Structure formats: structure tokens, C-alpha cells
C-alpha positions, 0 to 999 in steps of 0.5 A, spaced: 506 463 018 501 464 023 502 462 030 499 464 037 502 465 043 499 468 050 505 465 055 512 463 054 515 457 057 519 459 063 526 461 061 525 461 053 525 469 052 530 469 046 529 472 040 528 467 034 534 470 031 539 469 037 536 462 038 539 455 038 532 451 039 525 453 037 519 451 041 513 451 038 506 448 039 502 443 035 495 443 038 492 437 034 488 431 036 484 430 030 485 422 030 485 421 037 482 414 038 480 414 045 480 420 049 481 427 046 484 433 049 491 433 047 490 440 043 490 443 050 497 441 052 501 446 050 498 452 053 497 449 059 504 447 060 507 454 059 502 456 064 505 451 069 512 452 067 512 458 072 511 453 078 518 450 076 525 453 076 529 454 070 535 450 073 535 442 073 538 439 079 537 432 075 542 435 069 546 440 073 544 445 067 539 451 067 535 454 061 538 461 063 544 458 060 541 456 053 538 461 047 531 458 046 525 461 043 518 460 044 514 461 038 507 459 040 502 455 037 501 453 030 494 455 028 490 449 025 484 448 021 482 442 025 477 439 020 483 438 015 488 433 017 493 433 011 493 441 012 495 440 019 500 436 017 503 440 012 503 446 016 507 442 021 512 440 016 513 447 013 514 450 020 519 445 022 523 446 015 523 453 016 527 452 023 531 446 020 533 450 014 535 456 019 540 451 023 536 451 029 533 445 033 525 444 033 522 442 040 515 441 039 509 440 044 503 436 042 498 434 041 497 427 039 503 423 036 501 423 029 504 430 029 511 427 030 511 425 023 511 431 019 517 434 024 521 427 022 520 428 015 523 435 015 529 433 020 530 427 015 531 432 009 537 435 012 539 429 016 538 423 012 541 418 017 537 420 023 534 415 028 528 415 032 528 414 040 521 413 041 519 413 049 511 410 049 507 405 052 504 403 045 508 400 039 504 405 034 507 400 028 500 399 025 499 399 018 492 403 019 487 404 024 481 402 022 483 403 015 486 410 016 493 410 014 495 417 018 493 416 025 496 417 032 496 409 032 500 408 026 505 414 026 512 410 028 510 405 022 509 411 017 516 414 020 519 407 018 516 407 011 521 412 009 527 411 014 527 403 014 530 398 018 535 399 024 533 406 025 527 406 030 529 405 038 523 404 042 522 403 050 517 402 055 512 399 050 507 395 053 501 395 048 499 394 041 497 388 037 500 381 037 502 383 029 506 389 031 510 386 036 512 380 031 513 385 026 518 389 030 522 382 033 523 381 025 528 386 026 524 392 023 525 396 030 529 395 036 523 394 041 525 394 048 518 392 052 516 394 058 522 398 060 529 401 058 534 395 060 537 395 053 538 402 052 545 402 053 545 396 048 541 401 043 546 407 044 552 403 042 548 402 036 546 409 035 553 412 037 554 419 034 548 419 029 543 424 029 537 423 033 530 425 033 527 424 040 519 423 041 516 422 048 509 420 048 508 421 056 504 415 056 510 412 057 509 414 064 505 409 069 498 412 070 499 413 077 504 418 075 501 421 069 493 420 069 492 425 064 493 422 057 488 420 052 490 412 052 493 411 059 496 404 060 498 401 067 505 398 068 509 404 066 516 407 068 517 412 073 519 419 073 525 418 075 526 412 070 525 417 065 530 422 068 535 417 068 533 415 060 534 423 059 541 423 062 544 417 058 541 421 052 544 428 054 551 428 051 548 425 044 547 428 038 539 430 038 537 434 033 530 435 034 525 432 039 517 433 041 513 431 047 506 429 046 500 426 048 498 430 055 491 431 055 490 436 061 483 435 063 483 428 065 487 430 071 483 435 075 489 435 080 494 438 075 499 434 077 500 431 069 501 438 067 506 439 072 510 433 070 509 434 063 512 441 064 518 438 067 519 433 062 519 439 057 524 442 061 529 436 061 528 435 054 530 443 052 536 442 057 539 436 053 538 439 046 
């Protein structure tokens, strides 16, 4: 499968054969409903990674002690959404079948769906831990079933009840919140005060972690397609990742950086550091 790689994320120089984790980009934003531009995230994050260290004082772990292969970005035909999703799924399947963990850089949030499908084939009891400002539980968005606004509902369609744990949620249709409250998902509005309760339910089940970076307050992270006031802080996000750090995470993604909406570059720097922490808890 064709991938493009101009820069490697810092500390991710292992070969594919020796790696435990495979980092790859999915630069797609074809269903963005407000401000497009997340297709540029993966390349910018890699460049900015050279402004951070491989060592995390938050986790007391170092990328140099892990074997991570940066495979580059998938090449897409942007006018064909279904082909894009199939490309992501096929590449994710390759990673999983080799016994490695996929770590994807979005792109918009729809790119999560095919990777979760690939993970589910190997781990049928997988659960999703979803950090986001938005519910993403619509049945459709303006008549379209496959959208960044419907991605978690699409995952629920094959996972079912009790398998999706959502945190930081503060935006969505009234019907989405009502549907979640009926027991279809575990939805923690505004923050993560119920995280320990969720972890007692999850225990040692395989976890797919998806982080929509707009879970962060836009005062910290303005560079995203749909900024939503009232978000968590970077320190909050680090606390969440520390609580997840010894669990059975089998795959992850970090999505929805749209770097050009933050000319200061701070959002890209934040995204790079979040991605480092996610690598270190896989």
C-alpha cells in the first residue's frame, strides 16, 4: 500500500519488522461540516515533534525505550469517501494481523470508523474510550450516514450497548444525549469525573482510544474545525491518559487538528505532545 513520508515523528525510527506500534496518517477531511483543514495535521505534527522531547515527565516514560515505526501518510483519492475508508481499513488490518498496534493521526473523526472495524475483527470484545466535545451519535448528518458527526454511532452499530465510554462531551442534539442516557453509551458530560467508574466496568477488556482534540478548551486548542467552549485543560487530558496508562489499549487515534486556524502554532504543539503521550501508554 502506498504511503508518503517526508518526516518521521521524533523517536519513531524503528523498522516495521521490529516495531510494536505503527504510526500512520489519514489526511482526510471530506465530510467536515464547518471548517475543513484537518488533512494537513499529520504532516505538521511530525515537523513540530522536533520541538518536544522523547521523554515524558508526565508518565516517566521515553519514546527511545519503545519500538515505534512511523509509516507515513496514506495516499487518498479525495473525491471518493468510500475508497478512503476502505484504504484505512485495509492498512489497519495489515497492522493488526502482524500483531502490532495501530496509532492513527487524523484527519477528521470519520477516519476512526474503519480502524475500529479492523480492531474489532481481532478483538470482538473491544470497547471504545472516546474523548471529544461532541457526541457524534447522530444517525445521519443532513441525510449522510457516514460523517464525522456520526462516527461513534456508526461504531455502536456493530459494537452495541455497553461498549462505548464518552468523556468531555458538551455539544450535540438533544436526541443524542437522550439516546445515550437510555444506556446505549456511557456518556460523561463536560469532564471526566466518572472515569474511575468507567474503568471499573472496562477492567482488562481491550480498548480503542480515540481522542478528538476539540475535547480541549479552545483557549488551549483553537486550531480545530469545530471549536467548542467549556472544554478540559491539557493537564486534565494528561490525568486521563495517566489513568489509562496501564490498561489494555490495542489501538488509538488523535484527530481533528486543523493547524491553519491557529497561526501561533500552539495547537500543533499541543497535538504533538498529546500524540507522544498516547504512544507512551500503548
